[in-house]
N, C-alpha and C positions, 0 to 999 in steps of 0.2 A: 288979489285981496289977501292980506295975511289972515291966518286963522289963530295966531297966537293969543290974542285977547279972548277969543272964544274958549280956548282950551283952559283958561284960568278961571272960568265961571264955575261957581260952586255946584250947579246941577250937572255939569259935565264931569265932575270929579267923583260923583256918586259911584258906589261899587255896583257891579253888574247884578249881584244877588243881594237885594235889600233884606233887612231884618237881622242885621248882625247883633244889635243889642238884645232883641228878643231871643235869638238862638243862643247867645251867650248866657242870658239869664235862665232859660230852660235847662241848659247843660249844667250850669252850676247848681241849680236846684236839685236836678236829678243826682248829680254827684254827691251833694251833701245829704240829701234825704235817703238815698238808697245804699250809699257806700260809706261815707265819712261818719255819719251819726251812728249806724250799727257798729262800725269798727271802734269808734270811741266808747260806746257802751260796753263792748267786749273787752276793751283795755282797761276800763275803770272798774267793772264789776268784781274782778278777783281781789282787789285791794280792800274790800270791805272787811276782811278778817286779818289783814296784814300780811307782811312778807313771810313770816314763819308758817302761816297756814298754807300759803301758796307753795312753798317749798315742800311742806309735808305731803300735799296732794301730788305734786310732780315727782316725788321720789318714792311713791308707793311702788312696791315691786309689780303690782298688776299694771300700773300706768306705764312704768318703764318697759315692761314686756310689750304693751300695746304700742309704744313708740318704736321699738325695735321692729315689730311686725309690720306696722303701717308704713313707715318710711323705707324699711328694707325691702318689703314685697313691692312697694310702688317703684322703687329704683330698679329692682330686678325685672318687673313687668315692662317698664319702659325700655329697658335694655333689650329684652326679647322682642318687644314690638318694633323697635327701630329698624332692624334689618327686614322684618316681615312687611312693615309699612313701605319701606323703600322698594322692596320687590313688588308689591302690589301696584305702587305708583309707576314703576318701570313697565310692568306688563300692560297696564291700562294705556299709558302714553305712547309706547313704542310699538305695540303689536296690534293687529286687527284680526279678530277670531270671532266665531259665533258665541254669543252670550257675553260679549265684552260689556255692553250696556247694563246687563243684569248684575255682573260682577261689580261694576262701578256703583250701582245703586245699593248693593249689599254692604259695601263699606261704610255707608252712612246708617246702617241698621242700628248700631248701638245709640246713635243720636236720637232716634225716634222710638225705639223699644223701651217700655218702662223697665227700670233696672231691676225691680222685684221679679218681673216676668223672666228676664234674662237669668237671674239667680236661680229661680226654680228650674228653668230649662237646663242650665249647666249642672245643677245638683242631680237631676234625673239622668243626665248623660254620663257624668263622672262617678256616680255612686257605685257601690260594689256590684249592684245588679244592673247597672246601666250598660248601654251599648259600648261605650269606650272604657268606662271604669272596670268592667268585668275583664276585658281583654288585657288592660294594663296591669291589673292585679294578678290575673292568671299567668300571664307570660313573663312579666318582669318583677312582680311583687310590689309594684307601685300603688299606693293608696293616695288618691287625689282628693276626693270629697272629704269634708270634715277634718282637714289638715291644713297647715300653712301653704301646702302646694295648691290647694284649691283657691286660697286667696290670691295667689299669683295668676292662676288661670283666669279668674274673674277680672283681675285688674288689667291683664293683657287684652281681654275682650273690650273693655271700656276705653283703653288708651290707644289701641291701634288706629282708629280713624283719625285721631289728631295728628299722628305722624304722617300717615298717608296723604291726607289733605294738605298738610303743610309743604310736603316735598313735591307733590304733583304739579302745581303751577310753575315752580322753579325748573322742574324737569321738562315741562312743555316749552318754556322759553329758552332752554339751553340749546344754542346752535350746534348743529351736527357737523359743521365744518371742522371744528377742533377734533372730533373723533375721526373724521375722514383723513385729516392731515396726520394724525397719529398712526392710522393704519397705513397710509402711504409711506411713512418713514420706517415701517417695519415693526411697529408695536403690536403685541398680541392683544386680544380682546380683554384679557385680565389686566394687562398693563394700562390699557386705555381707560378702563374703569377705575383703576387705582390711582392713576396720575392725572387724569383729565376730568373724569365725571365726578368722582367723589369730593375732590377739593372744592368744586363748584357747588356741590350739594351740601357740604358739611355745615355751613351756617343754618340752612333751613332745617337740616336734620337735628341739629342742637335745639332749634326752636321747637320742633315737633316733640323732641324728647322732654323738654321742659313742660309743654302743654299736657302731654300725656301723664307725666309724673304728677303735676298739680292736680289733674282730674282724678288720678288713682288715689292720692293721699286722702281726699275727702269722700271717696266712694263709700256707700253705705248699703243701698238696696240689693245690689248684685252679689255682695260679699256675705252678708249675714246668714244666707241660706246654705251656701256651700262651705262656709268656714267652720261650722260646728260651734263656734263661740265658746270654746273651752277656756277658762281663765288661765293666763300664763302661757297658753299654747297657741290659740287661734282666735284671740279676742282683739279686734281692731279698735283704734282710738275713737272713731265716731260712735261705736257701740258703748264705749265707756262713758262718753258724754251723755248719751241717752240714759244710761244707768244712774249717773249722778243727777240728771234731771228728775228721774223717777223717784229718787231719794230726797228731792227738794233741796239738794246741795247745788244751788245755782252758781255760787262763787266757785266751787270746785270744778264744775262743768265749764265755766268761763275761763278758768285757769288753764285747763287742758286745751281749750280752743285757742286761747292766745299763744300758748306755747307752740301748737301746731302751726299757727299763722306765722309766727316769727321764724321758725325753722324752715317752713316752706319759702318764705320770703328770702331768707339768706341763700338757700340753694338756688332759687331762681335768679337772684342777683348774680351769683357766681356764674351761672350758665350764660346770662346776658353779657357779662364782662368777657367771658371766653368767646362768645359769638362776636362781640364787637372787635376783639383782638384778631380774630381770624379775618374779619372783613377788611380791617386796616392793613393787614399783612398781605392781602391779595393785590396783585399788580393792577 
């Protein structure tokens, strides 16, 4: 007996997981209520006073210094965190040693720890009388706390888990046959890492860099304590937004936030295009 007529019945063509309309509706409602509407409000609020007022806010020397510090320190922190995150992921996935599970759990500490608590802890450690700060200033003359260097240290702390957790699953799924074949052909360990491992990990590493950079740009709690918040020196953009809000300059605060959003979006778009090009170029 042929089953072709039965396969054309409507009840047999239903999807295995029902509720597509409800799930799509909830998704669109969440997307609109929590993302699109706030972004639309952020985009429209600065135009209340017109383009000249927006330009005046964004070209203030204090705001320009904040842009240089926030984006420059975030990029530098992500660059520092990239090899550290790769090293942590490599150690966790490739080696077995006592305390490995504890180290694995510590990587996620910045996710769970309140950022203000992290900022207070790092300030106590890297201050002139702190455990690390006193040694660095006494031996090398480096002052970390209450300087732009302290901002970079705090941003490395918050961005490191994003890179480690992005690279780790790719590293786990990376077959070791290619490394063994390279070793059989006479390649050194450094050559194997540079020509076999890193090309496979580079797209994931770029993704982790982008996530860490985006997280660092908007960081507030862990930075304000260790930065010192000196105008034109160690004042980040999120703090300037808070200052504008305290002055009831909502349009100015929204203008800074919109400029941050556009700049971060363009940088992340460039990173995504680079990652896409690397993946297409792989055999």
